[in-house]
C-alpha positions as CSV (number, residue, x, y, z in Angstrom):
1,M,89.5,103.7,112.5
2,F,89.0,106.5,110.3
3,L,85.7,107.8,112.0
4,K,87.1,107.5,115.5
5,K,90.1,109.8,114.6
6,A,87.9,112.2,112.6
7,A,85.4,112.7,115.4
8,L,88.1,113.1,118.0
9,A,89.9,115.5,115.7
10,S,86.6,117.5,115.7
11,V,86.8,117.7,119.4
12,L,90.0,119.6,119.1
13,A,88.4,121.8,116.7
14,L,91.7,122.2,114.3
15,T,92.2,125.4,112.7
16,A,91.3,126.0,109.2
17,G,93.7,124.9,106.6
18,G,93.2,126.9,103.4
19,A,90.8,129.0,101.4
20,F,87.8,127.4,99.6
21,A,87.0,128.1,96.2
22,E,84.6,130.8,95.1
23,C,81.4,129.3,94.2
24,E,80.9,130.1,90.7
25,I,80.0,127.1,88.6
26,S,79.4,126.5,84.8
27,A,77.3,123.2,84.6
28,R,74.5,121.7,86.3
29,V,74.6,120.2,89.9
30,N,71.9,117.6,91.0
31,I,72.3,116.2,94.5
32,V,70.4,113.1,96.1
33,G,70.8,112.4,99.7
34,N,68.8,111.8,103.1
35,E,66.6,114.6,104.4
36,F,67.8,115.4,107.9
37,P,68.7,118.9,108.9
38,A,72.6,118.8,108.6
39,I,72.1,117.3,104.9
40,Q,69.4,120.1,104.3
41,T,72.1,122.6,105.4
42,I,74.4,121.1,102.7
43,G,71.9,121.2,99.9
44,A,70.9,124.9,100.8
45,G,74.7,125.7,100.8
46,A,75.2,124.3,97.4
47,K,72.3,126.2,95.9
48,E,74.0,129.5,96.8
49,C,76.1,128.8,93.8
50,T,75.7,130.9,90.7
51,G,76.4,130.2,87.0
52,A,74.0,127.2,86.6
53,E,71.4,125.2,87.9
54,V,71.7,123.2,91.4
55,E,69.1,121.0,92.4
56,A,68.7,118.7,95.6
57,N,66.4,115.7,96.0
58,L,66.6,115.1,99.8
59,T,64.4,112.1,100.7
60,A,64.4,109.3,103.2
61,D,64.2,107.0,100.0
62,H,67.5,108.3,98.9
63,Q,69.1,104.7,99.0
64,K,66.4,103.4,96.7
65,I,66.9,105.9,93.9
66,N,70.6,107.1,94.0
67,L,72.1,104.0,92.1
68,A,69.4,104.1,89.6
69,G,69.7,107.8,89.3
70,M,73.6,107.6,88.6
71,T,73.7,104.6,86.3
72,G,72.4,106.2,83.1
73,N,74.7,107.9,80.9
74,P,74.7,110.8,81.5
75,A,73.7,110.2,85.0
76,E,70.7,112.1,86.5
77,Y,72.3,112.8,89.7
78,T,75.8,114.3,89.7
79,S,76.3,113.5,93.4
80,A,75.2,111.2,96.1
81,I,75.3,112.0,99.7
82,V,76.4,108.7,101.2
83,A,77.7,107.0,104.5
84,N,80.0,104.1,105.3
85,S,77.6,101.5,104.1
86,S,75.8,103.3,101.0
87,I,78.8,104.1,99.3
88,V,79.6,100.4,98.7
89,A,76.8,99.9,96.5
90,L,77.9,102.8,94.3
91,M,81.5,101.7,94.1
92,N,80.4,98.0,93.2
93,D,78.4,99.2,90.2
94,D,81.1,101.8,89.3
95,V,79.0,104.8,89.1
96,I,81.1,107.3,91.3
97,R,84.6,108.6,90.3
98,P,87.8,109.0,92.1
99,L,88.2,112.6,93.4
100,D,91.9,113.0,93.6
101,D,92.4,115.4,90.6
102,L,89.4,117.5,91.9
103,V,90.8,117.6,95.3
104,A,94.0,118.8,94.2
105,E,92.5,121.5,91.9
106,Y,89.5,122.6,94.2
107,G,89.9,121.1,97.6
108,Q,92.8,123.0,99.2
109,G,90.5,123.8,102.1
110,L,89.6,120.3,103.0
111,K,91.2,118.4,105.9
112,K,92.9,115.1,105.3
113,N,90.6,113.3,107.6
114,Q,87.7,114.4,105.4
115,L,89.0,112.4,102.4
116,I,87.6,109.0,102.3
117,T,90.2,107.0,100.6
118,I,89.5,103.3,99.5
119,D,92.2,101.4,97.6
120,G,94.3,104.4,97.5
121,K,91.9,106.6,95.9
122,V,89.7,109.5,97.2
123,M,86.1,108.3,96.7
124,A,84.2,110.6,98.9
125,V,84.5,114.0,101.3
126,A,83.2,113.5,104.6
127,F,81.5,116.4,106.4
128,M,80.0,114.8,109.6
129,A,80.3,111.8,112.1
130,N,77.5,110.0,113.4
131,A,76.4,107.1,115.6
132,Q,73.4,105.8,117.5
133,H,73.3,106.2,121.1
134,L,70.8,106.4,124.1
135,V,68.2,109.1,124.2
136,Y,66.0,109.2,127.3
137,R,63.8,111.0,129.6
138,A,65.6,111.9,132.8
139,D,62.6,112.7,134.6
140,V,61.0,109.5,134.0
141,L,64.0,107.6,135.0
142,E,64.1,109.7,138.2
143,Q,60.5,109.0,139.0
144,V,61.3,105.1,139.0
145,G,64.5,105.6,140.7
146,V,67.0,104.2,138.3
147,E,70.2,105.7,136.6
148,P,70.4,106.0,132.8
149,P,71.1,102.5,131.5
150,K,74.7,101.6,130.4
151,T,73.6,98.2,129.1
152,Y,70.6,97.0,127.2
153,E,69.7,94.6,130.0
154,D,69.5,97.8,132.1
155,M,67.2,99.3,129.6
156,L,64.8,96.3,129.8
157,A,64.9,96.4,133.4
158,A,64.0,100.2,133.5
159,A,61.3,99.6,131.1
160,K,59.7,97.1,133.1
161,M,59.7,99.3,136.1
162,I,58.2,102.2,133.8
163,R,55.4,99.9,132.7
164,E,54.6,98.3,136.1
165,Q,54.2,101.8,137.5
166,G,51.8,102.9,135.1
167,I,53.8,105.5,133.6
168,M,54.1,104.5,130.0
169,E,52.8,101.3,128.4
170,H,55.5,101.2,125.6
171,P,58.6,103.0,127.0
172,I,61.0,101.8,124.5
173,G,61.6,103.3,121.1
174,G,63.5,102.2,118.3
175,A,64.1,102.4,114.4
176,F,63.1,98.7,113.9
177,A,61.2,99.3,110.6
178,G,61.4,96.2,108.2
179,G,64.3,96.7,105.9
180,W,67.3,98.9,106.3
181,N,66.5,100.0,109.9
182,L,65.8,96.7,111.3
183,A,69.1,95.5,109.6
184,Q,71.1,98.2,111.3
185,E,69.6,97.4,114.8
186,F,70.9,93.7,114.4
187,T,74.3,95.0,113.0
188,N,74.6,97.0,116.2
189,M,73.5,94.3,118.5
190,Y,75.6,91.6,116.8
191,I,78.8,93.9,117.1
192,G,78.0,94.4,120.7
193,M,77.6,90.6,121.3
194,G,81.1,90.1,119.8
195,G,79.9,88.6,116.5
196,E,81.9,88.5,113.3
197,F,79.9,88.9,110.2
198,F,82.2,86.8,108.0
199,K,84.8,84.0,108.0
200,P,88.2,85.8,108.3
201,G,89.5,87.1,104.9
202,T,86.5,85.7,102.9
203,A,82.9,86.7,101.9
204,E,81.5,83.5,103.6
205,V,78.7,84.9,106.0
206,S,78.7,83.6,109.5
207,I,75.9,85.0,111.7
208,N,73.9,81.9,112.4
209,N,75.7,81.4,115.8
210,D,75.4,82.1,119.5
211,A,76.0,85.8,119.1
212,G,73.4,86.0,116.2
213,I,70.8,84.3,118.2
214,A,71.5,86.1,121.4
215,S,71.4,89.4,119.3
216,L,67.8,88.5,118.0
217,E,66.7,87.4,121.5
218,M,67.5,90.9,122.9
219,M,65.9,92.6,119.9
220,K,62.6,90.6,120.4
221,A,62.9,91.4,124.3
222,L,63.2,95.2,123.5
223,S,60.3,94.9,121.1
224,E,58.0,93.7,124.0
225,Y,58.2,97.3,125.4
226,M,57.7,99.1,122.0
227,N,54.7,100.3,120.2
228,P,53.0,97.3,118.5
229,D,53.6,98.7,115.1
230,F,57.5,98.9,115.9
231,L,57.9,97.4,112.4
232,T,56.9,100.3,110.7
233,H,58.8,102.7,112.7
234,D,61.9,104.3,111.0
235,S,63.8,107.3,112.6
236,N,61.1,109.8,111.9
237,A,58.4,107.7,113.4
238,T,60.3,106.9,116.5
239,N,61.2,110.5,117.2
240,A,57.5,111.4,116.8
241,E,56.8,108.8,119.6
242,F,59.3,110.4,121.8
243,R,58.1,113.9,121.0
244,A,54.6,112.7,121.8
245,G,55.7,111.6,125.5
246,N,55.0,108.0,124.7
247,V,58.7,106.8,124.8
248,A,61.2,107.2,127.7
249,L,64.3,105.1,126.2
250,M,65.6,104.7,122.8
251,N,68.7,104.0,120.8
252,M,68.8,107.0,118.2
253,W,71.0,108.6,115.7
254,G,73.4,111.6,117.1
255,S,72.3,113.6,113.8
256,R,68.8,113.8,115.3
257,A,69.5,114.4,118.9
258,A,69.9,118.3,118.5
259,T,66.3,118.6,117.0
260,M,64.8,115.8,119.0
261,T,62.5,118.4,120.8
262,E,62.4,121.3,118.4
263,A,59.2,120.2,116.5
264,E,56.0,122.1,117.0
265,G,53.7,120.7,119.7
266,V,56.5,119.0,122.0
267,S,55.3,119.6,125.7
268,D,57.5,121.4,128.0
269,E,57.6,118.2,130.0
270,V,59.3,116.3,127.2
271,K,61.7,119.2,126.6
272,A,62.5,119.3,130.1
273,G,63.2,115.8,130.5
274,F,65.0,115.0,127.2
275,A,68.5,113.9,127.8
276,I,71.5,112.1,125.9
277,A,74.1,109.5,126.8
278,G,76.5,107.2,125.2
279,P,75.7,104.0,123.5
280,M,75.0,101.0,125.5
281,T,76.8,97.5,125.6
282,V,75.0,94.2,125.7
283,G,75.6,90.7,126.8
284,G,78.5,91.5,129.0
285,G,80.7,92.9,126.2
286,E,83.0,95.8,126.3
287,V,82.4,97.1,122.8
288,P,79.4,99.3,122.4
289,A,76.4,98.0,120.5
290,T,76.6,100.7,117.7
291,T,78.6,101.7,114.6
292,L,80.5,104.8,113.9
293,W,79.8,106.4,110.7
294,W,80.7,109.2,108.5
295,D,78.3,111.0,106.1
296,G,79.8,112.6,102.9
297,W,79.4,113.4,99.1
298,T,80.4,111.7,96.1
299,V,80.7,112.7,92.3
300,A,79.1,110.7,89.7
301,K,81.2,108.9,87.0
302,N,78.9,109.1,84.1
303,I,78.8,113.1,83.8
304,S,80.9,115.5,81.9
305,D,84.2,116.7,83.5
306,E,82.8,120.3,83.7
307,E,79.7,118.7,85.7
308,A,82.1,116.9,87.9
309,A,83.9,120.0,88.6
310,S,80.8,122.3,89.3
311,T,79.4,119.6,91.8
312,F,82.8,119.4,93.7
313,I,82.9,123.2,93.7
314,A,79.3,123.6,95.0
315,L,79.7,121.0,97.7
316,T,83.1,122.1,98.8
317,H,81.3,125.4,99.1
318,A,78.3,123.9,101.1
319,I,80.7,122.6,103.8
320,R,83.1,125.6,104.4
321,P,83.7,126.7,107.8
322,E,81.6,129.7,107.3
323,I,78.3,127.6,107.5
324,L,78.8,127.0,111.2
325,N,76.6,129.2,113.3
326,E,74.4,128.8,116.5
327,E,71.7,126.8,114.6
328,T,73.8,124.5,112.2
329,S,76.4,123.8,115.0
330,L,73.4,121.8,116.6
331,Q,72.9,119.8,113.6
332,A,75.7,117.3,113.5
333,V,79.0,116.4,114.7
334,W,80.6,118.4,111.8
335,L,84.1,117.4,110.5
336,I,84.6,121.1,109.3
337,D,87.3,123.5,110.6
338,G,85.9,125.7,113.6
339,Y,83.3,123.2,114.8
340,E,83.0,123.3,118.5
341,P,81.2,120.4,120.0
342,T,77.6,121.0,121.6
343,A,75.8,119.2,124.4
344,A,73.9,117.5,121.6
345,A,77.2,115.9,120.3
346,T,77.5,114.0,123.7
347,G,76.5,110.6,122.5
348,V,78.4,110.6,119.3
349,F,81.7,111.5,121.0
350,E,81.2,108.9,123.8
351,A,80.9,106.4,121.1
352,A,84.0,107.7,119.4
353,T,85.9,107.3,122.7
354,A,84.5,104.1,123.8
355,N,85.9,101.8,121.2
356,A,82.9,101.7,118.9
357,V,83.7,100.2,115.6
358,P,82.9,101.8,112.3
359,Y,80.2,100.2,110.2
360,P,82.1,97.8,107.8
361,M,82.9,99.0,104.3
362,L,83.2,95.5,102.8
363,P,82.1,95.3,99.1
364,F,79.6,92.6,100.1
365,Q,78.4,93.9,103.6
366,G,75.4,95.7,101.8
367,L,74.2,92.1,100.4
368,L,74.1,91.1,103.9
369,H,72.4,94.3,105.3
370,T,69.9,93.7,102.5
371,A,69.2,90.1,103.4
372,L,68.9,91.0,107.1
373,G,66.4,93.6,106.6
374,A,64.4,91.4,104.3
375,E,64.5,88.2,106.4
376,L,64.3,89.1,110.0
377,T,60.5,90.5,110.3
378,D,59.1,86.9,110.5
379,F,61.2,86.4,113.7
380,M,60.2,89.7,115.1
381,Q,56.5,88.9,114.5
382,G,57.0,85.6,116.2
383,K,56.5,83.5,113.1
384,E,59.8,81.7,113.4
385,D,62.7,81.0,115.6
386,A,66.0,82.8,115.9
387,A,67.9,80.1,114.2
388,S,65.6,79.7,111.1
389,A,65.6,83.4,110.6
390,L,69.4,83.6,110.4
391,A,69.5,80.7,108.3
392,D,67.0,82.3,105.9
393,V,69.3,85.5,106.0
394,E,72.3,83.5,105.3
395,A,70.7,81.8,102.3
396,A,69.5,85.0,100.8
397,Y,73.0,86.5,101.2
398,V,74.7,83.5,99.7
399,A,72.4,83.8,96.5
400,A,73.0,87.7,96.1
401,A,76.8,87.2,96.7
402,K,77.0,84.2,94.0
403,E,75.0,86.6,91.5
404,K,77.5,89.5,92.2
405,G,80.6,87.1,92.0
406,F,81.6,87.4,95.5
407,L,81.1,83.7,96.2
408,Q,81.5,80.7,93.7
């Protein structure tokens, strides 16, 4: 429930709660994280600090390199920017440190709902909320005479009309790239279908069921209206399809919404038609088929205390209220004092108020996510049925969970 409360707190734009430390550091800082605009702003803010070198490796491949880069002693990276899911792998391998002492000494300006507390210890500092939700072309929907879809079934019906009227051949977009993205889309859909990932109170996976099969069947139905190369499309490629005027409907991250039409070469038609709505439901369910997220930063364990303090100071400086301006306010749903919601934040706020659930922060959820990303591509390509694909996922998960000691 943290993220829902945090996002709603942002709506209220709480007043500032203390002064942030001056940004003078004494030891190196090296940050690894994703590459979207809000995180680029964080990286640039940290680099404003003086007294020692600050580096930032911001890349779409951050989850492939952050654990390895923090495992050495000393660690290559002094901080990883993470989210609900990606912090779990770092905690499982014990490469990040509790931040309670650093918060007490240098974090007087941080809000309580920014402090990600796990098992009683502050393990990360959150700076933004995120969720996937509907992004669409209002002009195209008006042309075919339909309202913005509130369900995935409505999306399919609208896509059929758009194709039949010759407006677009592949009107649906989605980040269905094999691996992390495909697994995330299943996670969203399965939650919307009312599925439970594990048997209550255990690490025993439970997805090869009616909800799991229905989730895959809906994903396959959506893919029939996507670019044939959909299994290579991450968020960047999906956004490019929308910007090129090839897509009218897609489930996209709120962190991308504000800059969707900002790229060079986007036509006036696409810019004028661009619109945002809340997340959709599926299968008659009431819980949106999406997950609520926070993004935040951690501090590595295998570094000196001086490097840890410098990292905390630099990143706290990077999320001070003064970073908010006309440009940066559009980049994210910030969990920063003084943030006032923009039109681009509509989808995330609707997710937060529609009983969307946070992405699970279970220690073994990441193993399931990896198994989903690896094993679902054959089904999406029509090479096996849904039940067989889910059986493959469960087998891959069980092997990994036994190796990690979560299952006997």
